[in-house]
N, C-alpha and C positions, 0 to 999 in steps of 0.2 A: 245806219241800219237800225230799224226799230228793235225793241226788246223782244225776247222770246214770247212774252205774254201778249205781244201785239201781233206776232207773226202766225202762231199756230191756232188761236181761237177762230179766226175767220175761216181757216180750212176745216175746222170742226163743223162750222155752219154750212160750208159748201158740201161736205160729206152728208150732213143731215138732210140737205135739200135733195141730193141724189137718192138717198135712202127713202125719203118720203115719196118720191116719184115712182120708185120701184114698188114700194108697198101699195100705193094707190092703184097702180096698173094691175098688180096681182089680184087685188080685191075685185077689180072690174073684170078679171079674166082676160085682159089684154096682154097676152103673153109676149107679143112682139115688143111692145113698149116696155114691158117689165124686163125683158132680156136686155134691151138697150140701157135702161137705167141701172139695172143690177150689175151689168158689166162695168159701167163707169164707176158706180159706187164701190164695187169690190176692188177695182184697181186702185182707186184713189185712197180708200181706207187702208188697204194693205201697204201702199206707198207711205202713207202718213205714219203707220205703226213702225215700218222699217226705218224711216228717217229718225224717229225718236229713239229706237233701239240701237241704231248704229252710230248716231251722231250725238244727240242730246243727252241720253242717259249716261253713256260712258264719260262724256265731258263733265257732267254733274258729279258722277261718282269719283272721278279723278280729282276734281276740285275740292270736294267735301270729305272724301274718304267714306261716305255712306254707301255701302254696297248692298245692305240688307234693309234699306228703308223704303222710301216711297217708290223708287224705281223698280224695286223687286215686285211690289204689289202691282204696279202698272204693267210690268211684263206678264204677270199671271193673268191679268184682265185682258191684255192683248191676245193671249192664247185662247181665252174664252171667246173673244170676238171673232178670231179667225175660224174657230170651230162653228160658230153660229152662221158666219158668212158661208161656210162650206155647206151647212144644212140648208140654207136658203138657196144656194146654187143647185143643190141636188133636187130640192122641191121644185125649183123653176124648170129643171130638165124634165121632171116627171109631170109638170103642169099640175102640181098638187097645191091647190090654193090654201087648204087648211094647214099643211105642213109649212108652207112658206110663211103664212100669217103667224103661226106659233113661234117659229124661229125668229121672225122679224120682231114680234112683240117682246121676246126675251132680250134680243139684241138692243132694241130701243131703250129699255130700262137700263141695261148695262152701260150703253154709251152715254146716256144722260148722267148717270152717277159718275162714271169714269171722267167724262169731260169736266164736270163740276170740280172734281178733285184736282185734275191737272190745271184748270184755269184759275182756281182759287188758292191752291196750295203749291203744287209742284212748279208751275211756270214762274210764279213770283220768286220762289226759292232759287230757280235757275237764273233768273235775272240778277239776283244778288250775288250768287256764287260764281257766275260766269261773266261778270261785268266786263272784264278785260278781253273776253273772247267773243262777245256778242256779235260784233261785226262779221267776223269770218264764219262763225257758226251759223248765224242768222242767214247769211248769204248762201251757205251750203244747203240749209233747210229749205229756203225759198226755191233754190234751183231744183232740188229733188222733187218738191211738190209740183212745180211747174212742169217738169219733165213728165210726171205721171198724168197731168192734165192733157198734155200734148199727145201722149201715147194712147189715150182712150178715145174710141170713136164717138163722135157727137151726132 
C-alpha cells in the first residue's frame, strides 16, 4: 500500500477538477451541468474531509500525542470548507451566479492553501508517525474515497 502522501493528493486533484467543472458551468449559466458537477464535488470533498477526520487524524494524534497541532488547524479549515460548499449549494439552488462565484472564489483559495499544508507538512508527518499502520489505514482511506466516487452520479 502506498504512503498517505501518495494516496490523498491525487484525490485533492480529482476534487479540484470537479470543482473547476462546477465553477465553469456556473459562470456560463449552465445550471444543469453545474448541478451535476457540484453534486459530485460536494459529495467527494465531504467524503475526503470525513475520511481524514475519522481515520487519519485520530491515528496521527494517537501515534504522536499531538491533539492541538496540525490536525486541529485542518479540522477548523474543514469546517470553513463545509460552510463554503453549503453557500455554493444554496447559490446553485437560487441560480445566483454572483453568490456561487463569490463562495467558489473563497473556497478555491482556502483549498489551495489547505492542500499545500496537508501535502507538504501533514501527510509526510503522517507517513513517518504511522509507518507501521500505513497498509491498513491506507486501504481504509482508499476504500472510503472509492465508495464516495461510486455513490455520486456521473
